[in-house]
N, C-alpha and C positions, 0 to 999 in steps of 0.2 A: 620191122618186124624180124626176131630174131629166128634162127632155125627152129624146128618143132613147133613154133608158133602157131600151127597152121589155125583157120578158124576150125574147122570139123574133128582137131582136136583140142577143142577146147580146155579149160581145166579152171574156167573159171562165171560164173550169171551175171556178170556186172557188165553193165553200160560199156562198147570201147575197151574194155580189159581194164578199166580205170577202178584205183582204190578206192576202199570201205569210203564213205563220209566220215571227216572230222573237220578243217578247217577250210575246206575248199571255198571260192568265191559259187560254184555249180555243183548243183545234187540235180541229181534222177530219182525218182519215189515211182515206184509201184502204187497203183490204186484196183487192186483187183476183184472189186465189185460187179458183179450181173442180174442183180437181183427184182428188176424192174423195165427187162426187156419185154416188147411186145413180139417177138418173133423167135428168132435160134440164139439161146444163149451160148456162154463159151468165152465170152469179153473176158471173163476173170484172171483164164489162161493170155490171155494177152502181153504183161511187162514181160513175162520171163522167154516169150518168142520175139517181141520187140529187143531184146540185151542179147538173145542168141545171135537175131540177123547183122546186130550191130559189129559183128566180130568178124563178119568181111568188108569192114571198111577199114582193115588193114592199120596202118598206124595213124590214122582219121583224120590225114592235112588234108582237107577242102581245097579245089582247085580254084573255086571262086576267091576265095577267103585268107588263104594259103597260111592258115594256122589249124594247129589239131585240141581240139577240148579235154582233151584224153586229160592232158596235166595238171588240169583248172578244175577236175568234175570230180565228184562223190557220187559213191553210189547208196541211198541210204535202205536201200532192196524194198521189200513191199508195206505196205502197211498194214498192220494186225488188225482185223475190223471184224465187226459181230454180225457177220454175214447174213445170219439167221432173225435178225433183228426186224422191226419193223422200218422204213425209209428214215426216217425222223434221226432215230439214233443212230444211224447207219452215218448217215449225212452230219451228226455231230461231231462224232469219231472224225471222221475225216477233215473236217476241219478244224480240228482240234492237232490234229498231227499235220496241218498242211502249216498250221499259225505257226508252229513250233518252226517248221523246216525253210519257212518265209523268214523267220527274223534273220536269220544268218544266211540263207544262202538267198540266190535266184536261182528258181527250180521249172524241174519239167517236171509233168507227172506221165505217166503210163498209166492208161486206164485198161479194162474196166470199161460199164457202161457209159453214156454221156448226163446219164444222169449225177455224176460224181462233180462236173464241173459247176454248178451250183455251189457245192461247199468249198470248191477250189476260191471262185470269184468272192465270198464273204470274205475267206482267210483275206485277198486278196484285195479287197477294197481297206479292209482295216489294217494292212500294213503299206499299201501304196496308198491309199486315193488319199487322205488329207483332207476330206470333207470333201473331195469332189468325185463323182461317177467317173469309172475307166472308162474305157474304151475299151471296143472290141471287135475282134477280128476273127470269124465262124464261118468255118470252113466246114460242107455237109451238104450230102444231098439232098436235106430232111431239115424244116425252117426251125421245128423245136419249140413251136408257139403254142400248140394246144393249153388249152389252159386248164385240162386234166386228161387222163390217159384212158381212155375206155372206159369212161366211169369214175375211175379211178384218182386221187385227186393230185397225185404229182409223178411223173417215170424220167425216163430218155428223153420224152421227144415236149416237155414243159418247162425245159430248167431256163429257156431263152427266153419264154413267157415270166417267169417266176421273179428272174436275174431284172429284167428289168421293172415290171411290182417291185422289187422292192429297192430299188435304188443304186442296185451294185454296177452294174450299165449306162453309160448314158444315150438314149435314143439316139442323138443327132450323130454318135461316135462309135454308133453300132453297124458294121459291114457283112453282111454275108453274101459268101462268094458258092457255087455249084447249088447251089437249090435247085431240083426239078420233081421230086416225086408230089404224087397224087395227095391233093388234102384242100379244102375249102379255102376259098378265097381270104376269106379273115382272118387265119390262121397262115397261108403264105404269102401274104402281103402284110404283117401284121409291123413286121419291123419298118416296113417302109410309110407306112400309116403313122407310126411315131415320130417320122423326121430320117430315121435310116436310110440304109443305100444296100439293094439285092442285085449283086450279078449271077443272072442263074444260069443254067448250063445252059441250055441254048441258047443264052446269051454268048456265050463264051466257045460256040463252036467253030472252028477254025481259027481262032485265035492260040498264036504262040509267041514266042520271043518278041518282034517289034510289033507282033500285032496286038502285046497287051497292054503295051506302053499308055496306052490311055484309061487304060484300069488304075494300072501302078499310081500314075498321075491323080487320077480322082479319091483311089482311095487316101493317097500320101497327104492332100487338101483335107478331103475331110479328120482325118486320126488327127493332122500336124506333131508337133508335139506332146500332145495329152498322154498320160500313162495308158498303158495296151496293154491287153491280155489276148494275147493268142490261144482258141481251142479248134482244133483239126480232127475229125470224122473224118476215120479211113476211106467212108463209106461216099466220102466226095469226090472219089476216083470210082472211073467205071470200071463194072465188075470186070473184068478184060483185066485190070491192073491191080483190082482188088478184090478177089474174091471171098477172101476170110473173113467176111464183117457179117454182124447180124441180121440186117436188113439191106442189100443189094437192091441198088436201083439202076439201069441200063439208061446208060446216054452220060455218063459223068466224066467227071476232069480226066487228064491224063496226069501219069507222073510227070511227063513234063512240064506244063499249065504250074503245077505247082509249084513246082521247084524255080521257076521264074518268076511268079510271083514270091515267093517267102526270101530269095534270092537278092529282089530286086526292094524289097519292102524290109529290109533287116536293118536300117536305118530308123527307123520307128522306137519310139522309147517304149520297149515290151519290158514288161512285168514279169514276164511267167509265160507258159508253155503247157496243153497239154495234148496228148497223142490219145484219143481213144476207138474203142468199138474194133479194134484187131481180136475176130476171132479164130482163132489157131484150127481150130476143128474143123473149119470147111476153107482152110486155105488150100493153094495148091501151089507145090514147088516154092513154097516161101513166097512169093510174089507181096501177098498183104504186108507181111512184118518187114522184110524186105523194104518198101517201100515206106511202112512207117521208121524205118531206123533212122532211111536219109533223111525224111523232113526232120527227124529229132537233130539227128547230126549237124545239118545244115542250120537250124537254128542256134543251137548252141555254137556253131566257129563264128555265126556270123557276130553272137553276143560276144564272144574273146577278142576277136578282131575290133570287134566295137571299143573296145576297153583297150587293150592293148595299143589304139590311136590316140586314145584317152592318156595314156602314160598311168592307167590304172592296174 
C-alpha cells in the first residue's frame, strides 16, 4: 500500500479499493434491501460498511492462499432496487440484476437481509444449474425454513424452504452450519428431514482447527463437486463477534471457526456467495463489518488461487 493510502484516509467506496467493474472475472455487488426483517432493520446499509471494513486488508494478500483478489475483482456498487415495492417485485429486480452480472462474472453479493438469497439462487440456478439443482452451504443462526413469516407468505426466514420447494437447491446437498435459534422442530429439522445435513452451533462447541476436520470431511463428501452456492448470514457468529445484526443469537460460532471451515472448503465447486444481515447501526468497533469483509476476502482469495492453479 502506497504512502497516504491508510484505511482511515479512504478515497474509495469499493471493496478492497478495487477498480469499478468492467471485464474482471470476479464481481462484488451490494443488495441494499431489508424490507422483510422480523426484528431490527438496517441491513440495507451493510454493503457499504463491509466495503469500508475491507480497506483494512491493505494489499489484500491472503496468508493461506498467498494471493490477492483485488486485481481480479471489480465492484459493481449497489443494485438500484424498488425498495418500497412488494417483496415479489423487489425479488424480480434482484434476480434480473444478478443474472446480468452472473452472465459475465463470478459474483459475491453483499446484503441486505437474507430474503435476497432466494433471488440470487434463482439466478444462479439458471446460470450454473444445467438442469441440476445446486448444492448449498448455509451459515446461519436460524434455519430459515419457516413456511410463512408470522402469517406473511415470505420473508428473510423462509428463503431456504422456498428454495427447496422450487428445486433451486438439492436437499441431499444442502448443509446448514451454526443453527441454534428457538423454533419448532418441523422448521429446525426441515433440512435434515429432507435429506440434508445440519451442524448446529451446539454440536460445534469447543471444536476448531483439527477438531473441525470430521465436519469438513463430511461436508466435502456430501457436496462432492456439485456446483455449490455459499450463503453466509453474519449472525452465524456469536454476538460477541458480530453484534451488528438484526437478530443476534447467543451461543454462536467464533470467527476462527468460520474461517477454518471456509479455508478448508475452498476446493468445492463454488459458483457464488452472499454475505448478509450486517446491520452497522448496531455494531461496535466495526466488529461485524470487519468479520464480514474478512469472510468475503477469504472466499475470493480461495477462488482466485484455484483459478491460478488451473492456469486460468
